[in-house]
N, C-alpha and C positions, 0 to 999 in steps of 0.2 A: 768769519764761521757765519751758515747759513741760520745756524738757531740763534744769531743773534739778533735776525731779521723780525724774529719773534718777540725778543724781550725789550730791544731797542726802538729808540723814539724813531718817531715817522711823522713827517709835517704833511702828511695829506689830506685832502679836505673831511676823510672819514673822522680824523681826529680832530679835527677844528669843529666838526659835528656834536663830537663828544664834549669838547669844551662846552658847546650852546645845552647840550643837555644838564651838563652840570649846575649852569646859571638858572635854568629851568627849574631845577630841582630846589634850588636854593628860596626862588621866588613862589613856587607853590607850595612850600613849608610854611614861610612866611602868610601866605592868606590864607591858608588852613587853619592856624594856630588858633585865631579869635574863635571858629566856629568848631574845633577839636571835639569839645562836650555835647554836641549836638546828638541827641539819641535817634539809633537808627533801629530797624527792624532785624530781630536775629533770625539770620539765615544759616540753617544747621548745617548745610553740606559745603557753606565756605572753607570750613577750618581743614578738612579733609582735602581739597581741593588746593589750597593754599598749600598746605605740608607736604602735598605730595609732587607740586611743581618746583617749590624750593630743593626736597631732598633730591630728586632728578638732576637739576642744574647744579647744586652742589655737588654730587658726587662725578658727574662729567667734566665740571671745573676742575676737583681734585686730581681727577684721572689726567687731565691733559697737562696740568701743570707738573705731575709727576714725570709723565713721558718726555716734557721739554727738559727738567732735571736730568734725566736719564743722560739725555743727548748733550746738556752743555755744561752740566756739573756744577750749577750756580745755585751754592747751599742756600741761597736766602729763598729760593723757590720750594724748599720742605716745609718752613712754617707758613707759607702762604699755602700751598697746598693741604697743610694741616688745618688750617682755620675753616676751609669749605669741607673736609670729612668730618671735623667737629661739628661745625652746624647740622651736615646731614644726619648725624645720630643723634644730636640733643633734640633735634626739629621731631623726632620721632618718638622719642620720649615724652617730647610735651604735649605731642598730641595724644599718645596712649592716656597720660595723666589728667588731661584736659578735662572737667567737668561736663556732662551732657553730652559726649562725641561719642564714646562708648559706652559709658556707664554714667549713673547720676553724679557720682562722686570721681568719677577716674578710675582706670585699671592701674595695675602696679603695685595695687595696695597703699599708694600715697594717702596725702590729705589736701583739705581746701587750698594749703600753700605751695603743693607741688608744681603745679603748672605755671606760676608768677615766677617760680623761682629757677624754673628750667628757662623762662625767658631770660631772668638776670644772666643765667651762667651761659646763656646762649650770645647774647650783645656782649657781655663782657670778654667772653673768651675769645669771640670773633675777632672783635678789635683787638685786643691784646695779641693776639698770633699774627694779625697783619700787621700790626705796631712792629712787632719782632723782626718780621720779614724787612718791613721798611728800613728798620734800624741798621740791620746785617747788610742790605746794599747800599744805605749811606756811608757806613764805615768800612765797605768793603771788606767785610767779614764772611768770607769765603774758604772754610777749610775743606782740604781734599777728602773726600770721603768715598770708599767702597758703596757700590749701589746696594748692596744688603744693610750697609749702616745707614743711609740714607731711608730705606725703607722701614727700617727700625725706628728712626725719627721721627718718622711721618706719622709710622701706626699710634704714636704717644697722644696724639693728638684725638682721636675718636676714643680711644681706654680713658683718656683725660674725662670725656664727654661721659663716658660709660660711668665711672668713679664717681664724679660727683652728683651724678643723678642717684646711684645706688645710696650715696651719704645725704642726700636729699631728702630721698623717700623714706630714709628708716632714722631721719633726725626730725625732732621738732624744733622749726626753724621760724623765725621772728615773721609776725602777721605782717604781709604786703597789701593784702587784700580782702576786704569784705565786703560778701555779697556782691561781688562785682565791680565795686568800688575800688578806683585807683589811689584813693586819696592818700592812705598811709604808703605806698611806695612813692607817690611826687613827691612827698614831704621829709621821706627818709635819707638817712646816707648813703642808704645802697642805690638807690635812684639817680642820686647825685654822680656817685661812683661811677655808675654806667655811663653817664650820661658825659663824664668826663674822658673816660678811656676812649669812648668814641670818639670825640674832639680832639684828643690827641692823637687818634690814626689818621684823622682828618687832615691834622696839620703836618703830620709824617709825609701823607700821600702827596699834598702842597708842594713840601720841599722837594720829594722825588719827581716830579714834573719838571722842577726847574736845573734837575741833574742829568734832563733829556732820555727819561725812559720811557716807553710808551706805555709799559704795564702801567705806569704812576697815572695816569689820566683815566683808564678804567679803574683801576683799585680807588682813585680818588672818588669816582661817580658811587662804587658801590659804597665808599665810606661814608660818603656825603646820603645816600639813600639809607643807612644803617642810622647814620646820625639824626637823621629826620625823622626816623621808623622811633629811635628810642626819643626822640622831642615830643611828637604826637603821641606817643601813649602816655608820657608821664602828664602832659596836660590834657589828655581826653578824658581823664575822672571816670572811665567806668567802662566795662568792655561792650562791644557792639553799639558805638557810638561813632560819629564821624572820624574821629582821630585815629580810633581803633581800628576800624575797615581800611584806613590808608595808609597805617604804620604797616600792616601785612599786605597790601600792595608795594609798598616801598621795600618792604623785605624780599620781594619777588623780584623787584628792580636791583636791588643790591646783589642777589644771586646770579642775575642773568648778566649784567655789566662785564663782568672780567669774563666769562663764558663768551659774550659776544665780540670781546675786545680780542682773545684768543683765538676763536673762528675766523675772525676779518683777517689777523696777520697769518694765520696758517694760510686761507683762501691767496693771500699775497704773496706768502712765499712760494706755493703751488705754480701761480700766474709765472712767477721769476723765474722759477726751475725750467718753467716749461721754455720760454725763451731763452734764456741758457743752452737749455737742450738743445733746439732748434739752433742757435747759435753755434755750438759745439759740432754738431752734424754736419752744418753748412762748411765750418773749418777744417773738419776732416775730411771731406769730399771735395773741397776747392782748391785751386791752385792759388799759392799765397799773393804770385806776381799779375796773373792776367785775370784771376776772377773765374775762369770756368774752369770744368772738371778738370781734376787731376787724375794721375796716374791711377789711385786706389779705385777711384770712382769707375774709371774706365775696365780695370779688370773684373769688379763686380759686376758691373752692366754687361761685359763681356760674356761673362758664365752665363748669366740668367737667360740673355737672348740666345746663345747657342743652344740651350737647353730646349726654349719655346720654339726656335727654328727647325730644331730635329724632330721636337714633337709634332708641329704642326704641319711639316712638310712645306715649309716657306722659306724662300731665299732668305740669305743673310749678308750684307756688305760691308766691308770694312775699307778706310781709306786711309794712308801714311803719308802724312804731309810735312815736307821739309823747306825751311826758307833758304833760298839759294844764296849761297856764299854769306853765309850769317856769319863768320867768322873775320872775315874781311869788312863786313859792316861793322862789327862791334871794335875791332881794332882800329878803324879810321874815326869812327864817331865818339866813340868811349862807350863805357856799359850802361852808363844812365841813358844815352840815346838806345841805347842798344835794347835795354830793358822797354822804353815806349814803343821801340819798333814792334817786340814781341806781345805788348798789350794790345796796339793798335792789330795787328795781324789774329790775335786770339778771338778780339772783339767782333770782327769781321768774320772770321769761319762759325762762331756763335750764332751770329744773327744770320747765317745761310741755312740752319738747321730750321725746316718747313713744317717738321711733326714733333708731338710731345714725345715720341720714341727714340727720334735719331739724338743723337750724342756727340758733341763735340768737346774732346780733350786734349790736355796738353799730357804729351808722351813722356815729354822729357828733354831739357836743352830747347833748341829749335824747333823740334817737332813737335806734330799735333797729330792727332788721331780721329776720323768719325768714323761712329758705329750706323748702319744702316738697316733695320729691321727690315724686313718682305721687299728687299730691294734687289732689282736684278741687275746683271750685270752692265745693260744697257742705262740702266739709271743713275748708278754707281757712277758711271763715266760721265753722264751726263750733270751730276753733282760735283765731279772733281773739276770739271771745265767750269762751272759756275763758279766755285771759289777759287779757282785760279784766275778768272778775269775779275772779281772781286778785290783780289788782293791788289792785281795789277791796278784796278782803278784809286787804289788809296794814293796812287802815287808818291810812294815813299822813295825820295831821292837817293841814290847808292853813291858811292865812292867814284862810280865810273860817270863822265859827263853825259846826264842826257838820259840816262838809265833810271829803272824804278826796282823796287824790292819786287820778285816775282817767287813762286813756289812751284815744287815739282811733288806730283802726286804718285802715288802706287795704289791700285786698288785690285780688289779681289772679291770674289762671290761664291759662297756656299750654295751647291744646289742640291736636290735630292738625289740627282743620280751621279754625281760628282765622288771622287774619291779620297776627297778632305775628311780626315778622321777626325780632327778638333779644331777649334778655334785657335789654337798655337799655330796648327799647320796653316790656317787661311792667311794669320797675322803673318806667316814667314813667305806666302806669296806674295802678299802686299808688299812685304818688305823689298822683294826681289823685283818687283815693279818699279818702285822709288829707286832703286839701283839704276835700274834699265832708264828711267825717265832722266838720272842726274847724267848717266851715259849718253843719253841722244841731244842732249846741249840744256837740259835743265828749262824751267818753264812751260812744262807738258806734263800729262797723265798717261801713266802706260801701266799696262797689267801682262803677267807670263802667261795667263791663260788663253788658250787658243780653242777650245771645244767644251763644249757642255756638257 
C-alpha cells in the first residue's frame, strides 16, 4: 500500500542522518548536565515564542498522523496523534498559568504550583501516550475502527489535558517548586516517575526501530529529546538556568522530529507517485513489444493533429506501413524471430521521425503508421521512401534466398481545398494506397490521391 511507505522503514541516507541526530542528542545532554544549574538572564519573550512553536508543530503533527490513520486504519496512530494533540493543549494551559508571562501569578486562577504541575502532566502524558502507541505497534494491537470511532478516541487526549489542568488548578497540589527552585521537584517521587515514564518510552522506541518501522527512528529522536528535556530540568535546579533553557529547546526538537519525519516521507511518497505515474502513462501509450507509440496514442494524437490542421489551415499527412509477407516470415523463422523483426523495424521507423511533432506508432500486428503534421503530399512521399529504404538497409533475411525484409507504404494528405471531411477519411485513403502498393508488387509507396 502507498501509505505503508509513510509509516514503514526505509534505509535511505535521511534516516541514517536521523540516527546521527539521536546520537548527538545523547552526547549534548551528557555534556550539558554538569553546567545545567548555571543561572542565565531571564528573557521574557522566550516562553511565548517557545510555546507558540511547540503548539503549532504539535497540532500539525497530530493532524498529519490522523490523516495517515484515516487512510491506513492503523490503530496505533491514534494514541500517537493524541500525544501531540495532548501536548498542544497542555502547553497553552501551562503558558497561561506560568507566573510573569501574562500576570504576576499566572492566569486561570491557579497558584504558584500550577505551571510546574502542567509540566509534569505534559511530559508524563506525552511519553505515556507515545508508549501506548509503541506497545500497540509492537503487539499488533490493531482493532478495526470506523473513522468516527477513531476520531472519538483521538479526542480523548486533548480532553484529558483539559481535565487534568482543571483539576490541578482547583486543587492544592504538593509543592514542587519554591521561588523558582526545582529542588523539591528534583528530589520528589513525582520527578522520578516522569523521568522513568520518559525512559520507558525511549526503550519502546528503540525496540520499534528494531522491528523496522521508519516512524520508530523519528519517535526515538522525539523521546530522546523529551527524556533529555526532563533530565536537564531536574538537574537545572531553577528556572532560567542553562539547563532550563536547553530543556525548552529540546522540547522544540521533540515536537519537530516526527513532523520532519512525516514531511520527509510524504515528499518521498509524492516523488515515488510521480515516477509511478510517468511509468503508467508510458505503459498506457507505448506498445508492449516494440516500445514505440501504441494504437491508443496514435488515435489521441490523430484527433489533436486533425483539429490543429483544420484550425491553422495546415496540411496533414498520414502513412500506413505494412511489413511485406510477414506471415510467411513468421511461419518460417518462428514467433520469437518474428517479434525480433517487428522490434527492429519499429526502431527503424521511430528513428526516421525528424521532428518532435511526427509520430511513429504500431497500428496493429505487422502494421505501423506515421502522423506527419504540416507535411505536404510530396513531403509524405519523401518520408515514405526514406523509411522504405531504411528498412531495406536493415538487411533482415527472408525465407527467399538473397531477399531482405521490405515494407509497403500507403500515404495520404489533407489540404485545405481537399474534400476529406475527417481523419478517418484520410486514413481510409492511406489504407487504399497501401492496398495499391501491395498490388503493384510490394516494397513501394503509393497514394490514390491524384489532385489537390
